[in-house]
N, C-alpha and C positions, 0 to 999 in steps of 0.2 A: 504494500500500500504506500502510495506516495503522499507525503505531507509537505505543505509549503507554508511559509510564514506570511504570504501575501494572498489577497483575495481580489478578484476582479469586481469592481463596483460600477463600471460604466463602459459602454461601447458606443462609438459614434464617429462622425467625420472629424477632421482636424479642428475645425472651428468650434464645434460643440465640446470636444474633449478639452480644448484649450480653455474654454470658459469654466468648465468644472474644475480643471487643474488649478486655475488661478484662485478660485474660491477656496479650494482645499489648502493651498499654500498660504492664503491669507489667514487661515485658522491654525496654521502651524503644522499642517500635515504635508509630508513630502510624498507625493504619488509617483508611481512608476508608469511610464507610457510604453506600451508594446505595440509596434507597428510591423506586423508580419508582412503586409503588402510591400512595404519599403524594403524589408529584409530580403524578400523573394526577388524583388526587382534588382537589387544590388547583386544578388547571386546569379542573375541571368534567367530567372524563371518568370512565367506569366503569373499574374495574381488576380484572383476574383475579388479580393478585399482591398483593392487599391484605394487609398485615401481614408480608410477606416482604421481606428486605433482602439486598443483596450487600455483601460486605466485601472491600475492596481494600487491598493494601499496595504500597509502592514496590518496584520490581524489585531495588534494592540490598539490601533486607531480606527478599527472597522465601524464601531457603533457611531462614533462622532462623524466619521466620513459619510456614512449612509444618511445621516440627518441632513448634511450639506448637499449631497448628491440629489436627494429627493426634493429638497427645497429648490435647487437650481433647475432640475427637470420640470418642476411645476411652473417656475417662472418662464422657462423657455416655451412650454406648451401654451401658456396664457398669452404669449406674445403673438 
């Protein structure tokens, strides 16, 4: 069984991920962005997820991060 110290909290395009990332950083949370599409492009492979990124946070900050992510998602949906 694989265990990790990080959990994916958001998935979206670069602009939306950047918005969530900025809000998390403002709260003192340091997220990790994973861009498999860019990694595949750099390796010379085609990608179905070009422009989409995953946002991860450390499990110790998960509860606080999810409050922020849900708030930001609500704000983006209301716009």
